[in-house]
C-alpha angles and dihedrals in degrees: 000000000000091000091055093051091048092049092046092051092045091048090051091050091051092049094243094155093165090069113086116184115192116201088215095057117098124240111238123227114258123200133232123224121190116220100180108205094336114109106237093211099051093041094055128090089212130087112258118195110188141179115235119282116270126203109246094180136326109323095356123102132176139185137189119233142182114217119206116198116246088247091051098230099105140043136197136188122228143175116212118205121193115194111199093174126111090240142043119292121200125205144150122231136201128195129185119198118200142158132204090237099048103021117214113008099183146314119235126196124196114205121235110297136171118251107206122239115281094002148105128245126180130208107211130197117210117280111257132201103251120159113233088241089066105069114219128212133182134203126185154142142240110215104322095330114110108220102196129234127310118230116259118282 
């Protein structure tokens, strides 16, 4: 629930009036995928639109992204975490997918997970049917670090 309040306050500060966060709505479970030393963006056939990387802590960066399917009919929110440390780094992640036409689609939260040394892991929300005419954006966090808003995809 704390993540939702933080996102709602941040959205209000950014003027994202299309995003409506209801305290009664449930946060959906996101899922982590480990990528090792393979960059998840360049290894994907889909279009990733991401905010700039933010330092989460020393030698760990993260960024929020919106992923548009190669066919254009679906969108997905994601948080990428890059651990440049010599050891395991554990974090949670939250991603909120929304469009101007539909408002908030859902919020996904990935439970604490270890990101291996010198590797990428991604917290994915579930893919949603979103026509390409309805631009999708995501905003999110890694641990307590707010990562900003992806560009529209």
